[in-house]
N, C-alpha and C positions, 0 to 999 in steps of 0.2 A: 480497554489494550492492560495487559497484565506486565505486570514491569517483575478510597485508602477512605466520616466518624460515624461513630456510633450514633444515638440518638435518634434511631428510626430512618436515618437518612437514608435516598434511594435518587436516582434515579428516574425520569422519566420513562415509558416503554421507545423502546426503539421502533422508529418509522418501521413498516414492512419493509420485508429483502435488503432488511439492513444489519449493521452490530452496532457498536459502536467502544470508540477509543477514549481510555481515560488521560489525557493531555497536564491539565492541570490543579491546582487548588488555591483558592483568594484565603491569603493570611492575613493582613492588615489592610485597612485603612492607610491610606497616603495622602495627606496633605489634605485640603479642603474643597477637593474637584472634583469627587465624585473616583478620585484611583486608589487602585488596589494594587498590594505586593502580590507576585504569584510565586506558591511553588510549583514547579517545573515535573513535568513528566515526560517530557519528549525532548529527544535532541535536536529540532529543529524547531524552537520558540518563534525566530523568525518569520518562518515558513506558516507554520502554525496560525498566529497572533495577526493576519495580516486585516486593515480596517474591514470590515464586514462580515468577516469570518461571523458562525454563528454558530452558541454551545447552548446544551443541555446543560439543566444543572440538576446537582445530587445535593438536597437540602432534606432535612425534616421534614414530615409531615404538615406539620404543624408553621413550618415558614410562610410567608408572602409571597417569595419565589419559585412556591414550590409547581411543577406540573412549567413554570413559563422556560424561557430560553433568554440569554443575553447575546452581543451581537456586540464586536472589537469596535470603537472608534478610533482608538489610538493604542499604540507599543511601545514602550521604547524601555531603554535602559537608565537605569540612576543610580549611580557609585555599585554598578557592578549587583544590579538588584535586579531584577523583571518588574517592570509596570504596565498594569493596563487599565484605559479606561473605557465604559462599555456607556454602548447608547441608551437613556434614559436614566443615566446613574452620573446625577450632575453635582452630589455634595459629600460631603462626609458623614453625614446619618445614614443615606444610601449605601454606600458604601458598608456601611457597617452592618449592615442591613444584609451583608452579600455573604460576609467573614463567615470562612471554614467551606463555602460553599465548594465543591467539586467538579470540574465544568469536563464535558465531555463530549465527540466529535463524533458524527455518523458517518460509518466506512464502509462500501462495497465488501458484502461478506466474502468476496471473490478474490477482495486485494489482500496484499500484505503488509503489515507496518513497515512505515517506512527507519523506525527507529533497530540498532542493531541488538540481539536480545528482547527481542518486545513480540508478543504472541496476544491475536486475539482470544477472550475466553472460549469461543465456539471452537476454537482450534485446539484449547487444554482438555476441555469435558470430555471425559471417556477415555485419553489417557491410560493406561497402565502406568504405573506408579511399583519401580520396582530399586530392592535395596540390594546391593550385594549380591548379584545377578540374580532376583529372588523377587517374582512381584508379589509385592504387596499388601495392592489396594487398587483404589479406578479415582482418576478427579470427579467430583460430583460436580465442585462449581467454582469458584474464584470470589474469595472474599474483597473488596477491595477497602484499604482504610486508611486513612494517613499514612500512617506508620511504615507503610510495605505492605503486599497484595499476600493474602493466605491461599494457598492451596486446602482444601476442603477435600479429604482423602475418602473414601468408602469404603472400613475394612469390616468384611461382613455387614456385623449389625451395627457396626460402632462407626465414632467419623475422628479425626484426625485434622487437626488445623499445624499444617504445613508452609512454616514463613517462605515467603518464594524470592528468597536469595542464592544469590552464586555460590555461598559458601554449602546452602544445601541443600538445593535442586544444579547440582553443577552441567546437567544436559538435558534439553527438552529438543524430542525429536517427533516433531509430530507424522511426516511422514512414518518412522517405522515403529508409533502406535506409543509412544513412551513416555515417562519422564523415569531421570534417574534422580534419586535422595541420596545424602549420608546426611543422615536426620542424628544428634544426639542421641545419646544411650537415654534409652525410657521414653524415646514423642511414641514409640509407633508398642511399646510394651510397656509391661509395671518394671521398674527396677530392682533387681533384686536385692534383700536384706543385705545389710551390710555385715561381711562374717565377725568383725568385730564385736557388734554390736549383739549380735546370736550369740556370740560366744557371753556377752553379756548377761543378758537373758538370761542364759542358761544356765550360767555360776547364781542367779538373781533365784533362779526357781530352785536349786538344790539347797540354799541356804533356807528357805523358806520351807522346805519337805523336814 
């Protein structure tokens, strides 16, 4: 789902006929019995993290967890913080090895996300990117980073990474085939030279003459 670490991190390939929904990130080991605190990317954590729920892991290729899945044993709230226990993760050392992993769950491609203002990657790729009523590019892919998602927008032969946040992407309309962006100055073009600085440069040049 688009609504996230480098280090070559990636998830295993989705199963045939499936797309994947990003639902959380493991941020910190908690206690000595394998618990992990979660950063949530879902509006329904109690429904997603039920015992038996299985998640694909997005981890660096060098991680011992690469290509593996984890299954929820228990999910609870501790002082307002979501905490999960997983099968086979029974101590703090095992939990530490999972810190920073991003959790994905398989979804049918025909389904729609349960969360408001959330879309699957395949719903976004290929959409026109519109600024001030003008098409400026097309969504080539979605990059998932821990802090936020980025829309990689193809603009001619170039690529622009647009933070996928409400302030910059206020409208997403897959039915109309477009996303509307209100980017800060300079995101899609070089910033014009500052007039005052340009004047200073001209003055300096005149003095040299």
